[in-house]
PDBQT receptor file of N, H, CA, C and O in Angstrom, charges set to zero:
ATOM      1  N   UNK A   1     -51.075  26.278 -18.580  1.00  0.00    +0.000 N 
ATOM      2  CA  UNK A   1     -50.365  25.073 -18.876  1.00  0.00    +0.000 C 
ATOM      3  C   UNK A   1     -48.946  25.461 -19.291  1.00  0.00    +0.000 C 
ATOM      4  O   UNK A   1     -48.758  26.392 -20.074  1.00  0.00    +0.000 OA
ATOM      5  N   UNK A   2     -47.973  24.762 -18.778  1.00  0.00    +0.000 N 
ATOM      6  H   UNK A   2     -48.126  24.006 -18.141  1.00  0.00    +0.000 HD
ATOM      7  CA  UNK A   2     -46.577  24.993 -19.126  1.00  0.00    +0.000 C 
ATOM      8  C   UNK A   2     -46.110  23.860 -20.017  1.00  0.00    +0.000 C 
ATOM      9  O   UNK A   2     -46.271  22.686 -19.687  1.00  0.00    +0.000 OA
ATOM     10  N   UNK A   3     -45.535  24.220 -21.140  1.00  0.00    +0.000 N 
ATOM     11  H   UNK A   3     -45.403  25.174 -21.409  1.00  0.00    +0.000 HD
ATOM     12  CA  UNK A   3     -44.997  23.203 -22.049  1.00  0.00    +0.000 C 
ATOM     13  C   UNK A   3     -43.483  23.174 -21.896  1.00  0.00    +0.000 C 
ATOM     14  O   UNK A   3     -42.843  24.203 -21.681  1.00  0.00    +0.000 OA
ATOM     15  N   UNK A   4     -42.936  21.991 -22.010  1.00  0.00    +0.000 N 
ATOM     16  H   UNK A   4     -43.457  21.155 -22.184  1.00  0.00    +0.000 HD
ATOM     17  CA  UNK A   4     -41.495  21.824 -21.878  1.00  0.00    +0.000 C 
ATOM     18  C   UNK A   4     -40.773  21.844 -23.216  1.00  0.00    +0.000 C 
ATOM     19  O   UNK A   4     -39.548  21.723 -23.261  1.00  0.00    +0.000 OA
ATOM     20  N   UNK A   5     -41.509  21.993 -24.296  1.00  0.00    +0.000 N 
ATOM     21  H   UNK A   5     -42.504  22.092 -24.260  1.00  0.00    +0.000 HD
ATOM     22  CA  UNK A   5     -40.933  22.010 -25.633  1.00  0.00    +0.000 C 
ATOM     23  C   UNK A   5     -41.321  23.303 -26.332  1.00  0.00    +0.000 C 
ATOM     24  O   UNK A   5     -42.349  23.905 -26.021  1.00  0.00    +0.000 OA
ATOM     25  N   UNK A   6     -40.486  23.729 -27.284  1.00  0.00    +0.000 N 
ATOM     26  H   UNK A   6     -39.651  23.240 -27.537  1.00  0.00    +0.000 HD
ATOM     27  CA  UNK A   6     -40.924  24.810 -28.170  1.00  0.00    +0.000 C 
ATOM     28  C   UNK A   6     -41.945  24.200 -29.122  1.00  0.00    +0.000 C 
ATOM     29  O   UNK A   6     -42.098  22.979 -29.164  1.00  0.00    +0.000 OA
ATOM     30  N   UNK A   7     -42.639  25.031 -29.880  1.00  0.00    +0.000 N 
ATOM     31  H   UNK A   7     -42.514  26.022 -29.846  1.00  0.00    +0.000 HD
ATOM     32  CA  UNK A   7     -43.647  24.516 -30.809  1.00  0.00    +0.000 C 
ATOM     33  C   UNK A   7     -43.017  23.573 -31.826  1.00  0.00    +0.000 C 
ATOM     34  O   UNK A   7     -43.595  22.536 -32.151  1.00  0.00    +0.000 OA
ATOM     35  N   UNK A   8     -41.849  23.922 -32.326  1.00  0.00    +0.000 N 
ATOM     36  H   UNK A   8     -41.379  24.765 -32.062  1.00  0.00    +0.000 HD
ATOM     37  CA  UNK A   8     -41.165  23.089 -33.314  1.00  0.00    +0.000 C 
ATOM     38  C   UNK A   8     -40.714  21.761 -32.708  1.00  0.00    +0.000 C 
ATOM     39  O   UNK A   8     -40.828  20.715 -33.347  1.00  0.00    +0.000 OA
ATOM     40  N   UNK A   9     -40.204  21.803 -31.478  1.00  0.00    +0.000 N 
ATOM     41  H   UNK A   9     -40.111  22.653 -30.959  1.00  0.00    +0.000 HD
ATOM     42  CA  UNK A   9     -39.770  20.574 -30.800  1.00  0.00    +0.000 C 
ATOM     43  C   UNK A   9     -40.953  19.657 -30.513  1.00  0.00    +0.000 C 
ATOM     44  O   UNK A   9     -40.828  18.436 -30.598  1.00  0.00    +0.000 OA
ATOM     45  N   UNK A  10     -42.089  20.237 -30.177  1.00  0.00    +0.000 N 
ATOM     46  H   UNK A  10     -42.191  21.229 -30.108  1.00  0.00    +0.000 HD
ATOM     47  CA  UNK A  10     -43.284  19.446 -29.905  1.00  0.00    +0.000 C 
ATOM     48  C   UNK A  10     -43.741  18.700 -31.156  1.00  0.00    +0.000 C 
ATOM     49  O   UNK A  10     -44.077  17.518 -31.088  1.00  0.00    +0.000 OA
ATOM     50  N   UNK A  11     -43.752  19.385 -32.289  1.00  0.00    +0.000 N 
ATOM     51  H   UNK A  11     -43.478  20.345 -32.344  1.00  0.00    +0.000 HD
ATOM     52  CA  UNK A  11     -44.136  18.749 -33.552  1.00  0.00    +0.000 C 
ATOM     53  C   UNK A  11     -43.139  17.637 -33.896  1.00  0.00    +0.000 C 
ATOM     54  O   UNK A  11     -43.542  16.535 -34.267  1.00  0.00    +0.000 OA
ATOM     55  N   UNK A  12     -41.870  17.921 -33.776  1.00  0.00    +0.000 N 
ATOM     56  H   UNK A  12     -41.543  18.816 -33.474  1.00  0.00    +0.000 HD
ATOM     57  CA  UNK A  12     -40.832  16.928 -34.075  1.00  0.00    +0.000 C 
ATOM     58  C   UNK A  12     -40.974  15.703 -33.170  1.00  0.00    +0.000 C 
ATOM     59  O   UNK A  12     -40.819  14.571 -33.628  1.00  0.00    +0.000 OA
ATOM     60  N   UNK A  13     -41.269  15.926 -31.892  1.00  0.00    +0.000 N 
ATOM     61  H   UNK A  13     -41.396  16.845 -31.520  1.00  0.00    +0.000 HD
ATOM     62  CA  UNK A  13     -41.460  14.835 -30.932  1.00  0.00    +0.000 C 
ATOM     63  C   UNK A  13     -42.607  13.921 -31.354  1.00  0.00    +0.000 C 
ATOM     64  O   UNK A  13     -42.442  12.703 -31.405  1.00  0.00    +0.000 OA
ATOM     65  N   UNK A  14     -43.768  14.503 -31.657  1.00  0.00    +0.000 N 
ATOM     66  H   UNK A  14     -43.901  15.493 -31.616  1.00  0.00    +0.000 HD
ATOM     67  CA  UNK A  14     -44.919  13.682 -32.033  1.00  0.00    +0.000 C 
ATOM     68  C   UNK A  14     -44.732  12.996 -33.377  1.00  0.00    +0.000 C 
ATOM     69  O   UNK A  14     -45.181  11.865 -33.559  1.00  0.00    +0.000 OA
ATOM     70  N   UNK A  15     -44.082  13.658 -34.312  1.00  0.00    +0.000 N 
ATOM     71  H   UNK A  15     -43.717  14.578 -34.164  1.00  0.00    +0.000 HD
ATOM     72  CA  UNK A  15     -43.871  13.044 -35.618  1.00  0.00    +0.000 C 
ATOM     73  C   UNK A  15     -42.876  11.886 -35.553  1.00  0.00    +0.000 C 
ATOM     74  O   UNK A  15     -42.823  11.071 -36.474  1.00  0.00    +0.000 OA
ATOM     75  N   UNK A  16     -42.095  11.802 -34.489  1.00  0.00    +0.000 N 
ATOM     76  H   UNK A  16     -42.138  12.464 -33.741  1.00  0.00    +0.000 HD
ATOM     77  CA  UNK A  16     -41.152  10.690 -34.345  1.00  0.00    +0.000 C 
ATOM     78  C   UNK A  16     -41.798   9.461 -33.697  1.00  0.00    +0.000 C 
ATOM     79  O   UNK A  16     -41.171   8.405 -33.628  1.00  0.00    +0.000 OA
ATOM     80  N   UNK A  17     -43.035   9.583 -33.226  1.00  0.00    +0.000 N 
ATOM     81  H   UNK A  17     -43.545  10.441 -33.283  1.00  0.00    +0.000 HD
ATOM     82  CA  UNK A  17     -43.741   8.484 -32.563  1.00  0.00    +0.000 C 
ATOM     83  C   UNK A  17     -44.467   7.598 -33.566  1.00  0.00    +0.000 C 
ATOM     84  O   UNK A  17     -44.698   7.999 -34.707  1.00  0.00    +0.000 OA
ATOM     85  N   UNK A  18     -44.825   6.395 -33.136  1.00  0.00    +0.000 N 
ATOM     86  H   UNK A  18     -44.638   6.069 -32.210  1.00  0.00    +0.000 HD
ATOM     87  CA  UNK A  18     -45.580   5.458 -33.970  1.00  0.00    +0.000 C 
ATOM     88  C   UNK A  18     -47.074   5.780 -33.870  1.00  0.00    +0.000 C 
ATOM     89  O   UNK A  18     -47.608   5.954 -32.774  1.00  0.00    +0.000 OA
ATOM     90  N   UNK A  19     -47.733   5.858 -35.011  1.00  0.00    +0.000 N 
ATOM     91  H   UNK A  19     -47.300   5.717 -35.901  1.00  0.00    +0.000 HD
ATOM     92  CA  UNK A  19     -49.162   6.173 -35.051  1.00  0.00    +0.000 C 
ATOM     93  C   UNK A  19     -49.967   5.154 -34.263  1.00  0.00    +0.000 C 
ATOM     94  O   UNK A  19     -50.908   5.540 -33.570  1.00  0.00    +0.000 OA
ATOM     95  N   UNK A  20     -49.642   3.888 -34.338  1.00  0.00    +0.000 N 
ATOM     96  H   UNK A  20     -48.877   3.574 -34.901  1.00  0.00    +0.000 HD
ATOM     97  CA  UNK A  20     -50.438   2.848 -33.675  1.00  0.00    +0.000 C 
ATOM     98  C   UNK A  20     -50.454   2.994 -32.148  1.00  0.00    +0.000 C 
ATOM     99  O   UNK A  20     -51.331   2.438 -31.486  1.00  0.00    +0.000 OA
ATOM    100  N   UNK A  21     -49.505   3.725 -31.592  1.00  0.00    +0.000 N 
ATOM    101  H   UNK A  21     -48.792   4.176 -32.129  1.00  0.00    +0.000 HD
ATOM    102  CA  UNK A  21     -49.487   3.949 -30.136  1.00  0.00    +0.000 C 
ATOM    103  C   UNK A  21     -50.495   5.010 -29.702  1.00  0.00    +0.000 C 
ATOM    104  O   UNK A  21     -50.728   5.184 -28.506  1.00  0.00    +0.000 OA
ATOM    105  N   UNK A  22     -51.097   5.723 -30.657  1.00  0.00    +0.000 N 
ATOM    106  H   UNK A  22     -50.908   5.582 -31.629  1.00  0.00    +0.000 HD
ATOM    107  CA  UNK A  22     -51.991   6.835 -30.338  1.00  0.00    +0.000 C 
ATOM    108  C   UNK A  22     -53.428   6.611 -30.764  1.00  0.00    +0.000 C 
ATOM    109  O   UNK A  22     -54.231   7.542 -30.700  1.00  0.00    +0.000 OA
ATOM    110  N   UNK A  23     -53.775   5.425 -31.190  1.00  0.00    +0.000 N 
ATOM    111  H   UNK A  23     -53.122   4.669 -31.241  1.00  0.00    +0.000 HD
ATOM    112  CA  UNK A  23     -55.158   5.114 -31.531  1.00  0.00    +0.000 C 
ATOM    113  C   UNK A  23     -55.690   5.981 -32.647  1.00  0.00    +0.000 C 
ATOM    114  O   UNK A  23     -55.073   6.089 -33.706  1.00  0.00    +0.000 OA
ATOM    115  N   UNK A  24     -56.850   6.609 -32.413  1.00  0.00    +0.000 N 
ATOM    116  H   UNK A  24     -57.352   6.521 -31.553  1.00  0.00    +0.000 HD
ATOM    117  CA  UNK A  24     -57.518   7.417 -33.440  1.00  0.00    +0.000 C 
ATOM    118  C   UNK A  24     -56.916   8.805 -33.623  1.00  0.00    +0.000 C 
ATOM    119  O   UNK A  24     -57.179   9.458 -34.633  1.00  0.00    +0.000 OA
ATOM    120  N   UNK A  25     -56.125   9.264 -32.677  1.00  0.00    +0.000 N 
ATOM    121  H   UNK A  25     -55.912   8.734 -31.856  1.00  0.00    +0.000 HD
ATOM    122  CA  UNK A  25     -55.521  10.595 -32.793  1.00  0.00    +0.000 C 
ATOM    123  C   UNK A  25     -54.507  10.588 -33.934  1.00  0.00    +0.000 C 
ATOM    124  O   UNK A  25     -53.591   9.766 -33.952  1.00  0.00    +0.000 OA
ATOM    125  N   UNK A  26     -54.671  11.496 -34.873  1.00  0.00    +0.000 N 
ATOM    126  H   UNK A  26     -55.415  12.164 -34.858  1.00  0.00    +0.000 HD
ATOM    127  CA  UNK A  26     -53.782  11.565 -36.042  1.00  0.00    +0.000 C 
ATOM    128  C   UNK A  26     -52.578  12.435 -35.700  1.00  0.00    +0.000 C 
ATOM    129  O   UNK A  26     -52.627  13.655 -35.853  1.00  0.00    +0.000 OA
ATOM    130  N   UNK A  27     -51.499  11.810 -35.239  1.00  0.00    +0.000 N 
ATOM    131  H   UNK A  27     -51.460  10.818 -35.114  1.00  0.00    +0.000 HD
ATOM    132  CA  UNK A  27     -50.347  12.589 -34.792  1.00  0.00    +0.000 C 
ATOM    133  C   UNK A  27     -49.609  13.258 -35.941  1.00  0.00    +0.000 C 
ATOM    134  O   UNK A  27     -48.842  14.190 -35.698  1.00  0.00    +0.000 OA
ATOM    135  N   UNK A  28     -49.803  12.831 -37.160  1.00  0.00    +0.000 N 
ATOM    136  H   UNK A  28     -50.426  12.074 -37.357  1.00  0.00    +0.000 HD
ATOM    137  CA  UNK A  28     -49.170  13.496 -38.313  1.00  0.00    +0.000 C 
ATOM    138  C   UNK A  28     -49.843  14.836 -38.604  1.00  0.00    +0.000 C 
ATOM    139  O   UNK A  28     -49.286  15.664 -39.324  1.00  0.00    +0.000 OA
ATOM    140  N   UNK A  29     -51.037  15.054 -38.049  1.00  0.00    +0.000 N 
ATOM    141  H   UNK A  29     -51.489  14.381 -37.464  1.00  0.00    +0.000 HD
ATOM    142  CA  UNK A  29     -51.746  16.317 -38.243  1.00  0.00    +0.000 C 
ATOM    143  C   UNK A  29     -51.300  17.392 -37.263  1.00  0.00    +0.000 C 
ATOM    144  O   UNK A  29     -51.734  18.538 -37.379  1.00  0.00    +0.000 OA
ATOM    145  N   UNK A  30     -50.455  17.061 -36.309  1.00  0.00    +0.000 N 
ATOM    146  H   UNK A  30     -50.103  16.130 -36.214  1.00  0.00    +0.000 HD
ATOM    147  CA  UNK A  30     -50.002  18.032 -35.313  1.00  0.00    +0.000 C 
ATOM    148  C   UNK A  30     -49.055  19.019 -35.987  1.00  0.00    +0.000 C 
ATOM    149  O   UNK A  30     -48.142  18.628 -36.714  1.00  0.00    +0.000 OA
ATOM    150  N   UNK A  31     -49.292  20.314 -35.731  1.00  0.00    +0.000 N 
ATOM    151  H   UNK A  31     -50.033  20.632 -35.141  1.00  0.00    +0.000 HD
ATOM    152  CA  UNK A  31     -48.439  21.357 -36.292  1.00  0.00    +0.000 C 
ATOM    153  C   UNK A  31     -48.146  22.392 -35.206  1.00  0.00    +0.000 C 
ATOM    154  O   UNK A  31     -48.623  22.271 -34.077  1.00  0.00    +0.000 OA
ATOM    155  N   UNK A  32     -47.373  23.389 -35.552  1.00  0.00    +0.000 N 
ATOM    156  H   UNK A  32     -46.986  23.487 -36.469  1.00  0.00    +0.000 HD
ATOM    157  CA  UNK A  32     -46.984  24.401 -34.563  1.00  0.00    +0.000 C 
ATOM    158  C   UNK A  32     -48.177  25.186 -34.029  1.00  0.00    +0.000 C 
ATOM    159  O   UNK A  32     -48.088  25.742 -32.934  1.00  0.00    +0.000 OA
ATOM    160  N   UNK A  33     -49.294  25.253 -34.764  1.00  0.00    +0.000 N 
ATOM    161  H   UNK A  33     -49.365  24.801 -35.654  1.00  0.00    +0.000 HD
ATOM    162  CA  UNK A  33     -50.476  25.973 -34.264  1.00  0.00    +0.000 C 
ATOM    163  C   UNK A  33     -51.086  25.274 -33.055  1.00  0.00    +0.000 C 
ATOM    164  O   UNK A  33     -51.843  25.892 -32.306  1.00  0.00    +0.000 OA
ATOM    165  N   UNK A  34     -50.776  24.017 -32.853  1.00  0.00    +0.000 N 
ATOM    166  H   UNK A  34     -50.161  23.515 -33.461  1.00  0.00    +0.000 HD
ATOM    167  CA  UNK A  34     -51.355  23.256 -31.757  1.00  0.00    +0.000 C 
ATOM    168  C   UNK A  34     -50.764  23.605 -30.393  1.00  0.00    +0.000 C 
ATOM    169  O   UNK A  34     -51.135  23.007 -29.383  1.00  0.00    +0.000 OA
ATOM    170  N   UNK A  35     -49.866  24.551 -30.364  1.00  0.00    +0.000 N 
ATOM    171  H   UNK A  35     -49.564  25.036 -31.185  1.00  0.00    +0.000 HD
ATOM    172  CA  UNK A  35     -49.343  25.028 -29.085  1.00  0.00    +0.000 C 
ATOM    173  C   UNK A  35     -50.432  25.784 -28.312  1.00  0.00    +0.000 C 
ATOM    174  O   UNK A  35     -50.400  25.843 -27.082  1.00  0.00    +0.000 OA
ATOM    175  N   UNK A  36     -51.385  26.356 -29.035  1.00  0.00    +0.000 N 
ATOM    176  H   UNK A  36     -51.411  26.308 -30.034  1.00  0.00    +0.000 HD
ATOM    177  CA  UNK A  36     -52.479  27.097 -28.415  1.00  0.00    +0.000 C 
ATOM    178  C   UNK A  36     -53.804  26.422 -28.717  1.00  0.00    +0.000 C 
ATOM    179  O   UNK A  36     -53.972  25.813 -29.773  1.00  0.00    +0.000 OA
ATOM    180  N   UNK A  37     -54.736  26.530 -27.797  1.00  0.00    +0.000 N 
ATOM    181  H   UNK A  37     -54.599  27.025 -26.938  1.00  0.00    +0.000 HD
ATOM    182  CA  UNK A  37     -56.077  26.009 -28.007  1.00  0.00    +0.000 C 
ATOM    183  C   UNK A  37     -56.923  27.066 -28.706  1.00  0.00    +0.000 C 
ATOM    184  O   UNK A  37     -56.675  28.260 -28.535  1.00  0.00    +0.000 OA
ATOM    185  N   UNK A  38     -57.915  26.652 -29.490  1.00  0.00    +0.000 N 
ATOM    186  H   UNK A  38     -58.115  25.683 -29.629  1.00  0.00    +0.000 HD
ATOM    187  CA  UNK A  38     -58.819  27.647 -30.070  1.00  0.00    +0.000 C 
ATOM    188  C   UNK A  38     -59.688  28.267 -28.980  1.00  0.00    +0.000 C 
ATOM    189  O   UNK A  38     -59.941  27.646 -27.948  1.00  0.00    +0.000 OA
ATOM    190  N   UNK A  39     -60.133  29.466 -29.214  1.00  0.00    +0.000 N 
ATOM    191  H   UNK A  39     -59.928  29.970 -30.053  1.00  0.00    +0.000 HD
ATOM    192  CA  UNK A  39     -61.048  30.128 -28.286  1.00  0.00    +0.000 C 
ATOM    193  C   UNK A  39     -62.460  29.647 -28.617  1.00  0.00    +0.000 C 
ATOM    194  O   UNK A  39     -62.881  29.745 -29.769  1.00  0.00    +0.000 OA
ATOM    195  N   UNK A  40     -63.199  29.133 -27.637  1.00  0.00    +0.000 N 
ATOM    196  H   UNK A  40     -62.857  29.054 -26.701  1.00  0.00    +0.000 HD
ATOM    197  CA  UNK A  40     -64.556  28.649 -27.907  1.00  0.00    +0.000 C 
ATOM    198  C   UNK A  40     -65.442  29.756 -28.483  1.00  0.00    +0.000 C 
ATOM    199  O   UNK A  40     -65.355  30.914 -28.072  1.00  0.00    +0.000 OA
ATOM    200  N   UNK A  41     -66.281  29.388 -29.424  1.00  0.00    +0.000 N 
ATOM    201  H   UNK A  41     -66.353  28.448 -29.758  1.00  0.00    +0.000 HD
ATOM    202  CA  UNK A  41     -67.140  30.364 -30.108  1.00  0.00    +0.000 C 
ATOM    203  C   UNK A  41     -68.061  31.088 -29.127  1.00  0.00    +0.000 C 
ATOM    204  O   UNK A  41     -68.300  32.286 -29.278  1.00  0.00    +0.000 OA
ATOM    205  N   UNK A  42     -68.576  30.385 -28.135  1.00  0.00    +0.000 N 
ATOM    206  H   UNK A  42     -68.382  29.412 -28.012  1.00  0.00    +0.000 HD
ATOM    207  CA  UNK A  42     -69.456  31.037 -27.152  1.00  0.00    +0.000 C 
ATOM    208  C   UNK A  42     -68.718  32.132 -26.385  1.00  0.00    +0.000 C 
ATOM    209  O   UNK A  42     -69.315  33.148 -26.030  1.00  0.00    +0.000 OA
ATOM    210  N   UNK A  43     -67.437  31.934 -26.129  1.00  0.00    +0.000 N 
ATOM    211  H   UNK A  43     -66.952  31.108 -26.417  1.00  0.00    +0.000 HD
ATOM    212  CA  UNK A  43     -66.635  32.967 -25.458  1.00  0.00    +0.000 C 
ATOM    213  C   UNK A  43     -66.408  34.149 -26.393  1.00  0.00    +0.000 C 
ATOM    214  O   UNK A  43     -66.491  35.304 -25.976  1.00  0.00    +0.000 OA
ATOM    215  N   UNK A  44     -66.126  33.858 -27.643  1.00  0.00    +0.000 N 
ATOM    216  H   UNK A  44     -66.059  32.919 -27.981  1.00  0.00    +0.000 HD
ATOM    217  CA  UNK A  44     -65.919  34.906 -28.644  1.00  0.00    +0.000 C 
ATOM    218  C   UNK A  44     -67.160  35.798 -28.771  1.00  0.00    +0.000 C 
ATOM    219  O   UNK A  44     -67.043  37.018 -28.887  1.00  0.00    +0.000 OA
ATOM    220  N   UNK A  45     -68.336  35.186 -28.749  1.00  0.00    +0.000 N 
ATOM    221  H   UNK A  45     -68.430  34.195 -28.655  1.00  0.00    +0.000 HD
ATOM    222  CA  UNK A  45     -69.586  35.938 -28.906  1.00  0.00    +0.000 C 
ATOM    223  C   UNK A  45     -69.810  36.943 -27.776  1.00  0.00    +0.000 C 
ATOM    224  O   UNK A  45     -70.539  37.916 -27.967  1.00  0.00    +0.000 OA
ATOM    225  N   UNK A  46     -69.211  36.738 -26.616  1.00  0.00    +0.000 N 
ATOM    226  H   UNK A  46     -68.618  35.947 -26.460  1.00  0.00    +0.000 HD
ATOM    227  CA  UNK A  46     -69.394  37.659 -25.491  1.00  0.00    +0.000 C 
ATOM    228  C   UNK A  46     -68.807  39.039 -25.777  1.00  0.00    +0.000 C 
ATOM    229  O   UNK A  46     -69.330  40.048 -25.303  1.00  0.00    +0.000 OA
ATOM    230  N   UNK A  47     -67.731  39.085 -26.546  1.00  0.00    +0.000 N 
ATOM    231  H   UNK A  47     -67.306  38.266 -26.931  1.00  0.00    +0.000 HD
ATOM    232  CA  UNK A  47     -67.103  40.362 -26.874  1.00  0.00    +0.000 C 
ATOM    233  C   UNK A  47     -66.348  40.231 -28.199  1.00  0.00    +0.000 C 
ATOM    234  O   UNK A  47     -65.118  40.181 -28.198  1.00  0.00    +0.000 OA
ATOM    235  N   UNK A  48     -67.054  40.175 -29.318  1.00  0.00    +0.000 N 
ATOM    236  H   UNK A  48     -68.054  40.215 -29.319  1.00  0.00    +0.000 HD
ATOM    237  CA  UNK A  48     -66.413  39.933 -30.608  1.00  0.00    +0.000 C 
ATOM    238  C   UNK A  48     -65.481  41.052 -31.076  1.00  0.00    +0.000 C 
ATOM    239  O   UNK A  48     -64.621  40.818 -31.926  1.00  0.00    +0.000 OA
ATOM    240  N   UNK A  49     -65.637  42.268 -30.532  1.00  0.00    +0.000 N 
ATOM    241  H   UNK A  49     -66.335  42.458 -29.841  1.00  0.00    +0.000 HD
ATOM    242  CA  UNK A  49     -64.766  43.366 -30.960  1.00  0.00    +0.000 C 
ATOM    243  C   UNK A  49     -63.366  43.262 -30.351  1.00  0.00    +0.000 C 
ATOM    244  O   UNK A  49     -62.392  43.682 -30.975  1.00  0.00    +0.000 OA
ATOM    245  N   UNK A  50     -63.259  42.719 -29.165  1.00  0.00    +0.000 N 
ATOM    246  H   UNK A  50     -64.051  42.379 -28.658  1.00  0.00    +0.000 HD
ATOM    247  CA  UNK A  50     -61.962  42.628 -28.496  1.00  0.00    +0.000 C 
ATOM    248  C   UNK A  50     -61.392  41.213 -28.485  1.00  0.00    +0.000 C 
ATOM    249  O   UNK A  50     -60.199  41.024 -28.248  1.00  0.00    +0.000 OA
ATOM    250  N   UNK A  51     -62.228  40.237 -28.737  1.00  0.00    +0.000 N 
ATOM    251  H   UNK A  51     -63.198  40.391 -28.929  1.00  0.00    +0.000 HD
ATOM    252  CA  UNK A  51     -61.798  38.842 -28.705  1.00  0.00    +0.000 C 
ATOM    253  C   UNK A  51     -61.355  38.437 -30.099  1.00  0.00    +0.000 C 
ATOM    254  O   UNK A  51     -62.061  38.702 -31.072  1.00  0.00    +0.000 OA
ATOM    255  N   UNK A  52     -60.221  37.812 -30.210  1.00  0.00    +0.000 N 
ATOM    256  H   UNK A  52     -59.648  37.597 -29.419  1.00  0.00    +0.000 HD
ATOM    257  CA  UNK A  52     -59.763  37.332 -31.499  1.00  0.00    +0.000 C 
ATOM    258  C   UNK A  52     -59.263  35.890 -31.349  1.00  0.00    +0.000 C 
ATOM    259  O   UNK A  52     -58.800  35.477 -30.286  1.00  0.00    +0.000 OA
ATOM    260  N   UNK A  53     -59.371  35.166 -32.417  1.00  0.00    +0.000 N 
ATOM    261  H   UNK A  53     -59.747  35.501 -33.281  1.00  0.00    +0.000 HD
ATOM    262  CA  UNK A  53     -58.989  33.757 -32.397  1.00  0.00    +0.000 C 
ATOM    263  C   UNK A  53     -57.475  33.601 -32.481  1.00  0.00    +0.000 C 
ATOM    264  O   UNK A  53     -56.791  34.422 -33.092  1.00  0.00    +0.000 OA
ATOM    265  N   UNK A  54     -56.959  32.542 -31.862  1.00  0.00    +0.000 N 
ATOM    266  H   UNK A  54     -57.515  31.875 -31.366  1.00  0.00    +0.000 HD
ATOM    267  CA  UNK A  54     -55.535  32.245 -31.978  1.00  0.00    +0.000 C 
ATOM    268  C   UNK A  54     -55.199  31.919 -33.435  1.00  0.00    +0.000 C 
ATOM    269  O   UNK A  54     -56.024  31.329 -34.132  1.00  0.00    +0.000 OA
ATOM    270  N   UNK A  55     -54.010  32.288 -33.907  1.00  0.00    +0.000 N 
ATOM    271  H   UNK A  55     -53.340  32.767 -33.340  1.00  0.00    +0.000 HD
ATOM    272  CA  UNK A  55     -53.646  32.037 -35.304  1.00  0.00    +0.000 C 
ATOM    273  C   UNK A  55     -53.775  30.553 -35.670  1.00  0.00    +0.000 C 
ATOM    274  O   UNK A  55     -53.414  29.674 -34.888  1.00  0.00    +0.000 OA
ATOM    275  N   UNK A  56     -54.292  30.298 -36.865  1.00  0.00    +0.000 N 
ATOM    276  H   UNK A  56     -54.585  31.012 -37.501  1.00  0.00    +0.000 HD
ATOM    277  CA  UNK A  56     -54.412  28.931 -37.355  1.00  0.00    +0.000 C 
ATOM    278  C   UNK A  56     -55.749  28.286 -37.089  1.00  0.00    +0.000 C 
ATOM    279  O   UNK A  56     -55.993  27.178 -37.567  1.00  0.00    +0.000 OA
ATOM    280  N   UNK A  57     -56.633  28.939 -36.339  1.00  0.00    +0.000 N 
ATOM    281  H   UNK A  57     -56.434  29.839 -35.951  1.00  0.00    +0.000 HD
ATOM    282  CA  UNK A  57     -57.938  28.362 -36.050  1.00  0.00    +0.000 C 
ATOM    283  C   UNK A  57     -59.030  29.143 -36.709  1.00  0.00    +0.000 C 
ATOM    284  O   UNK A  57     -60.204  28.799 -36.573  1.00  0.00    +0.000 OA
TER     285      UNK A  57
């Protein structure tokens, strides 16, 4: 996936939006760690010595 914003710009973009436009998604909870997805636990279990979680998860 290619993002068009830096992590800081992405957070600033979402924090400038109205919460009611996003339903149940809490856009105030978005932070710079959200640039990366967490690694699923089942994937981690396949090779726990070499697999590490993305920072913040």
